[in-house]
C-alpha positions in Angstrom: 0.2 7.6 -1.6 -3.1 5.6 -1.5 -4.0 3.4 1.4 -6.7 0.8 1.8 -8.5 1.5 5.1 -10.3 -1.6 6.3 -10.1 -1.7 10.1 -13.5 -3.3 10.4 -13.1 -5.8 7.5 -13.7 -9.0 9.5 -17.1 -7.7 10.5 -17.9 -5.9 7.3 -16.0 -7.6 4.4 -17.8 -5.5 1.8 -16.5 -2.2 3.3 -13.5 -0.5 1.9 -12.3 3.1 1.7 -9.4 4.4 -0.2 -7.7 7.3 1.6 -4.6 9.2 0.6 -2.8 9.5 3.9 0.5 11.4 4.1 -0.6 14.4 2.1 -3.6 12.7 0.5 -5.9 15.0 -1.3 -8.9 12.7 -1.9 -11.0 9.9 -0.3 -13.4 7.3 -1.7 -15.8 5.1 0.3 -16.5 1.8 -1.6 -19.1 0.5 0.9 -22.5 -0.5 -0.3 -26.0 0.4 1.1 -28.9 -1.7 2.4 -32.5 -1.2 3.3 -33.2 -1.3 7.1 -36.4 -0.4 8.8 -37.6 1.4 5.7 -34.5 3.6 5.4 -31.4 3.3 3.3 -28.4 2.7 5.5 -24.7 2.1 5.0 -21.2 2.4 6.3 -20.0 6.0 6.2 -16.4 6.9 6.5 -15.3 10.0 8.4 -11.8 11.4 8.0 -10.2 13.8 10.5 -7.3 16.3 10.1 -5.8 15.3 13.5 -4.8 11.9 15.0 -7.1 10.0 17.3 -10.3 11.0 15.4 -10.1 14.7 16.4 -10.0 18.0 14.7 -12.0 19.0 11.6 -13.9 16.1 10.0 -15.5 15.2 6.7 -17.9 12.3 6.2 -18.1 10.3 3.0 -21.3 8.5 2.2 -21.2 4.9 0.8 -20.3 4.8 -2.9 -19.2 8.4 -2.9 -15.9 10.3 -2.6 -14.2 13.6 -2.3 -11.9 14.2 -5.3 -10.2 17.2 -3.7 -10.1 17.9 0.0 -10.7 21.6 0.8 -7.4 23.4 1.5 -8.8 24.6 4.8 -9.2 21.0 5.9 -5.5 20.2 5.8 -4.3 16.6 5.7 -6.0 13.4 6.7 -4.5 12.0 9.9 -7.2 9.5 11.0 -10.4 8.0 9.8 -13.1 5.5 10.7 -16.2 3.7 9.5 -19.6 4.1 11.2 -23.2 3.1 10.5 -25.2 5.9 8.9 -28.5 6.7 7.3 -28.0 7.6 3.7 -31.4 8.9 2.9 
């Protein structure tokens, strides 16, 4: 099952992430990047293996993805966007 995660779409309409919840094995962050204060910044997407943004986490940079989540991670149960420095 693939889900479009866009909880902050009204504020960041260019931000999308495709996450396979319910036994999902991959995640893709379709957000773009921008230059700010001489640094490349964007909207990272962090997934967690427990509800409520807890447990093990993996962060996906803008324009990147994880094709196969590590078996030790388990399943995605929550995720959220946050501002991040890309380089």
